[in-house]
N, C-alpha and C positions, 0 to 999 in steps of 0.2 A: 437421630435420623437425620441422614444426610443429603448434601444440597442437591442432588440427582435425582432421591424421592421425592424430595420437596415440588421439584419442576414436574414427575412427572404425575404429583396427585392434581396440579393445574387445570385446569377446561382446557380443550385442544389448540384453543386459536391462543389465549395466554402464551402454554406453553411455545408457540411457535414462533413469537412473538418474542419470548426468553432469549431462544435459540438463535434468532435470527441477529438477536442487538448482541448476545456473546458471540458468539462470527462475527459482525461487524468491528465487536473489538479486536478478535482475533488477525482481522485481513490490515489493520488499520499500520503497525507497521512493516509490513509486507509494498501496502501504497505507498508509504511513506520514503522506503528505501527504490521502489523505481522512478518517482519525484525527482528523489536526489541525482538517482542515476542521469534524466533525462538535461537536471537543468546544472550538473556535471558537464554533459557531451556538449549542453549552448554553450559554455562558457571557456569551454576549450574552440568551439570555434570561433567563437568570438575576439578571444586572445589569437587567435591565426587570423585574422581578419586586422585583424588594426596592426600585426606585425607584419602584413602583405602576404601572407602562405597561405592564400586562398585557396592553392590545389592540390594543401594538402587532403590526404582524407583522414580518419577516426581510427583510432584502433578497437580494433572487434574484443 
């Protein structure tokens, strides 16, 4: 019996909770990448401000 079969045999509310938990775990790496992107952009802005380069825009 596979894991998917075991999940399908659960009651609907519990099955929904299991699926949402799996999706949340799969979404964590994406959230990590987005957070690191914002953090990197903030660091670039801060470094530019420290260097007196306030008018430079970030690369897209």
